[in-house]
C-alpha positions in Angstrom: 0.0 0.0 0.0 1.3 3.4 -1.0 1.7 5.7 2.1 0.0 9.1 2.2 2.5 12.0 2.6 2.0 15.6 3.7 2.4 18.3 1.1 5.5 20.5 1.1 3.9 22.9 3.7 1.6 20.6 5.4 -1.0 23.3 5.0 -4.3 23.5 3.1 -2.4 25.9 0.8 -0.6 22.9 -0.7 -3.6 22.8 -2.9 -2.6 25.1 -5.9 -4.7 28.3 -6.1 -5.8 28.4 -2.5 -4.6 31.1 -0.1 -5.2 31.7 3.7 -5.0 35.0 5.6 -5.1 35.7 9.3 -5.7 38.8 11.3 -6.0 39.1 15.1 -6.3 41.6 17.9 -4.3 40.4 21.0 -6.2 42.7 23.3 -9.5 41.4 22.1 -8.1 37.8 22.2 -9.9 37.0 18.9 -9.4 37.0 15.2 -10.4 36.0 11.7 -9.1 33.4 9.2 -10.0 33.6 5.5 -9.6 31.0 2.8 -9.8 32.3 -0.8 -8.6 31.3 -4.2 -7.1 32.6 -7.3 -10.6 32.0 -8.8 -14.0 31.0 -7.4 -14.3 27.5 -6.2 -17.1 25.0 -5.4 -18.1 24.7 -1.7 -20.5 22.8 0.6 -21.1 22.7 4.2 -22.3 20.2 6.9 -23.2 21.1 10.5 -23.2 18.5 13.3 -22.9 20.7 16.4 -26.0 22.0 18.3 -25.1 25.7 18.5 -23.9 26.9 15.1 -23.5 30.4 13.8 -23.4 30.9 10.1 -23.8 33.3 7.1 -24.8 32.3 3.6 -24.6 28.6 4.1 -28.0 27.7 2.7 -26.8 28.6 -0.8 -24.1 25.9 -0.5 -26.7 23.2 -0.7 -26.7 21.1 -3.9 -30.1 22.3 -5.1 -29.2 26.0 -4.8 -28.4 28.2 -7.8 -25.0 29.6 -6.9 -22.2 27.1 -8.0 -19.0 28.8 -6.8 -17.9 31.2 -4.0 -15.2 33.6 -3.5 -14.0 33.0 0.0 -14.8 31.2 3.2 -14.5 32.9 6.7 -13.7 31.4 10.0 -14.1 33.9 12.8 -14.1 34.3 16.6 -16.5 36.7 18.3 -19.7 34.6 18.3 -22.5 36.4 16.4 -20.5 39.6 16.3 -17.9 37.7 14.2 -20.3 37.1 11.4 -19.5 40.7 10.4 -16.0 39.6 9.3 -17.6 38.3 6.1 -18.8 41.8 5.3 -15.2 43.1 5.5 -14.0 40.2 3.2 -16.9 41.0 0.8 -15.9 44.7 0.8 -12.4 43.8 -0.2 -13.5 41.3 -2.9 -15.9 44.0 -4.3 -13.0 46.4 -4.5 -11.3 43.8 -6.8 -14.4 43.4 -8.9 -14.9 39.8 -7.8 -18.3 38.2 -7.2 -21.4 36.7 -8.6 -22.6 38.8 -11.6 -25.9 40.6 -11.1 -26.4 42.8 -14.1 -23.5 45.4 -14.0 -22.8 44.6 -10.3 -20.7 41.9 -8.9 -21.7 40.4 -5.5 -19.1 38.6 -3.6 -20.2 35.2 -2.2 -18.6 34.8 1.3 -20.1 32.0 3.5 -18.9 32.3 7.1 -19.0 30.4 10.4 -18.1 31.6 13.9 -17.0 30.3 17.3 -17.5 31.9 20.6 -14.5 33.3 22.3 -16.3 35.9 24.3 -15.4 34.5 27.7 -11.7 34.0 27.2 -10.3 36.9 29.1 -10.0 39.3 26.2 -11.2 42.9 26.3 -14.6 42.8 24.6 -15.7 46.4 25.5 -15.5 47.7 21.9 -17.7 50.6 20.8 -17.6 49.6 17.2 -17.7 46.0 16.1 -14.1 45.1 15.2 -14.7 42.1 13.0 -15.5 43.8 9.7 -12.0 45.4 9.8 -10.4 42.1 11.0 -12.1 40.3 8.0 -10.8 42.8 5.5 -7.3 42.6 7.0 -7.3 38.9 7.0 -8.4 38.7 3.3 -5.7 41.2 2.3 -3.1 39.1 4.1 -3.9 35.9 2.3 -1.0 33.9 1.0 0.4 30.3 0.8 2.1 30.6 4.2 0.3 31.5 7.4 0.7 31.0 11.1 -0.8 28.3 13.2 -1.8 28.2 16.8 -2.7 31.4 18.5 -3.5 33.2 15.2 -6.5 34.2 13.2 -9.7 32.6 14.3 -7.8 30.4 16.8 -6.3 33.5 18.6 -8.6 33.2 21.6 -9.9 29.6 21.2 -10.1 27.2 24.2 -9.9 23.5 24.0 -11.1 21.7 27.1 -8.5 22.5 29.8 -6.1 24.1 27.3 -5.8 27.0 24.9 -7.1 26.0 21.4 -5.8 27.3 18.2 -5.7 27.3 14.4 -4.5 24.2 12.8 -4.0 22.9 9.2 -2.6 19.8 7.6 -2.4 18.2 4.1 -1.9 14.9 2.3 -0.8 14.0 -1.2 -2.6 10.8 -2.2 -1.3 7.9 -4.4 -3.7 9.0 -7.1 -2.1 12.4 -7.2 -4.9 14.4 -5.7 -4.1 16.7 -2.7 -6.3 17.1 0.3 -6.0 19.7 3.1 -7.7 20.9 6.2 -7.9 24.2 8.1 -9.6 24.4 11.5 -10.2 26.8 14.4 -10.2 24.6 17.5 -12.5 25.8 20.3 -14.4 22.7 21.6 -16.2 22.0 24.7 -14.4 18.7 24.8 -10.6 18.1 24.7 -8.1 17.4 22.0 -5.8 15.5 24.4 -6.5 12.5 26.7 -7.4 13.8 30.1 -4.2 14.0 32.4 -2.0 13.0 29.4 -0.1 15.0 26.9 -1.1 12.6 24.1 -3.7 13.7 21.6 -6.7 11.8 20.6 -5.5 12.2 17.0 -2.1 10.6 18.0 -2.6 7.4 15.9 -2.9 9.6 12.8 0.1 11.8 13.4 2.7 12.1 10.5 6.3 12.5 11.8 6.4 15.0 14.8 3.9 17.4 13.6 2.2 17.7 17.0 4.9 16.4 19.4 5.6 12.9 18.2 4.2 11.3 21.2 2.0 8.8 19.3 -1.0 7.0 20.8 -1.5 7.2 24.6 -0.1 4.1 26.3 -2.7 4.2 29.0 -6.2 2.6 28.9 -8.4 5.3 27.4 -11.2 6.5 29.6 -14.8 5.6 28.7 -16.4 8.2 30.9 -16.7 11.7 29.7 -14.9 14.3 31.8 -16.3 17.9 32.0 -13.5 20.2 31.2 -12.2 22.2 34.1 -12.7 25.7 32.6 -14.8 28.7 33.4 -18.4 28.3 32.6 -17.9 25.2 30.4 -21.6 24.5 30.0 -22.6 28.0 28.8 -24.4 27.5 25.6 -22.6 29.0 22.6 -19.2 29.3 24.3 -17.5 26.6 22.3 -17.4 25.4 18.6 -14.9 24.0 16.2 -15.2 25.3 12.7 -13.2 23.7 9.8 -12.6 23.7 6.1 -11.5 20.7 4.1 -10.4 21.1 0.5 -9.2 19.1 -2.5 -8.0 19.8 -6.0 -10.4 17.3 -7.5 -13.2 18.0 -9.9 -16.5 17.6 -7.9 -20.1 18.4 -8.1 -21.8 20.2 -5.3 -23.4 17.0 -4.1 -20.0 15.3 -4.0 -18.5 18.3 -2.1 -21.3 18.0 0.3 -20.5 14.4 1.0 -16.8 15.4 1.4 -17.9 17.8 4.3 -20.0 15.1 5.9 -17.2 12.5 5.8 -14.6 15.0 7.2 -16.6 15.2 10.4 -15.2 11.7 11.2 -11.9 13.5 11.7 -13.4 15.9 14.3 -14.9 12.9 16.2 -11.4 11.2 16.2 -9.6 14.3 17.5 -12.0 15.8 20.0 -13.8 14.1 22.9 -16.7 14.7 23.2 -17.4 16.2 19.8 -20.6 17.6 18.2 -22.2 18.5 21.6 -25.3 20.6 22.1 -23.0 23.4 23.2 -20.7 23.3 20.1 -21.6 24.7 16.7 -19.3 22.1 15.0 -19.2 22.7 11.2 -17.1 21.6 8.3 -17.0 23.5 5.0 -15.7 21.5 2.0 -14.1 23.2 -1.1 -13.1 21.8 -4.5 -10.9 23.7 -6.8 -11.6 21.3 -9.7 -8.1 21.5 -11.2 -7.5 17.7 -11.3 -10.1 15.3 -12.9 -11.1 12.2 -11.0 -10.1 8.9 -12.8 -11.9 6.3 -10.8 -15.2 7.8 -9.7 -15.6 5.3 -6.8 -12.2 4.8 -5.5 -10.9 8.3 -5.8 -13.9 9.9 -4.1 -13.6 7.4 -1.2 -9.9 8.0 -0.9 -10.4 11.8 -0.9 -13.0 11.6 1.8 -10.9 9.4 4.0 -7.9 11.6 3.6 -10.1 14.7 4.5 -11.1 13.1 7.8 -7.3 12.3 8.5 -6.2 15.9 7.7 -8.9 17.3 9.9 -7.9 15.1 12.9 -4.3 16.0 12.4 -5.0 19.7 11.9 -7.0 19.8 15.2 -4.1 18.5 17.2 -1.7 20.8 15.4 -3.7 23.8 16.3 -3.7 23.0 20.0 -0.1 22.0 20.0 1.0 25.2 18.4 -0.9 27.6 20.7 1.2 30.2 22.5 0.8 32.0 25.8 -0.4 35.6 26.1 -1.1 38.1 28.8 -4.5 37.6 30.4 -4.9 33.9 29.4 -7.3 32.0 31.5 -6.0 28.6 30.4 -2.5 27.2 29.8 -1.2 26.2 26.4 -0.3 22.5 25.7 3.3 23.6 25.8 3.0 25.2 29.2 1.2 22.2 30.7 3.0 19.3 28.9 6.1 20.8 27.3 8.5 18.6 29.2 7.0 15.7 27.2 7.8 17.3 23.9 
């Protein structure tokens, strides 16, 4: 069996034509991450959490008219963060990009948010900051970008630790590339309770999140409530993600890719998809590489997307960095002696 290998950056931008931009406000302890492309791309979405916050996701369904979009936005800020998509739309409009409506172009920018309102940051703004953060993130988009406490992962919390922004990629034996991008802010934990090992440990490639491998201890069956402030406040969690491929796909096939990728979230977070999380996966297809085997290739791409998402989740938590005013430690602060 031919092994999967990460792309040269081990980022979602290993898929040609995709770019990612981050912006953050360290005083606010929040930020925005934008995925965009050199040209519009196909997208779909699937929600499995009980407390989602979204914008323009209905049009991604296979029966809706709009086929391609211009950008996807992941943002902190709870419902306030949905305004980040307006800033991205403003920037796209300035470039003349969007869906043609007569003489006007209307940028199509679906978005999802996580809640980082109770993370110790200063939320006493007089003007919603997320529109500006969205525009700044879009304009910063490139093939290289920061992980950990950056973009939408800036103020994220993951169980008893700081969360973060993660990404990963795989080059498949059939030549297709698959990648994931995720802001990790779950009610549950990315690591096994009391251990530095990540739930995603069996899927790690090299030392991308510490190289500890699977946990040697017997895994707990009982769910542990994370020891963090107000853990059961509805809407104070959520992991939001994007998986992408260079394959040619229909909207229905892209929707199935988003559904399948949720397996990666369930492998990497325990518990996942709770009533208090708005867990969501966008899927994007750039359509630059035809599928040769309609059955095998699509199954392989879906499997790879779930693996990339699991690894990206662990990478996001592992890469988090400490900042003034944090209410939870980073993985490195708590378990760094194991690294």
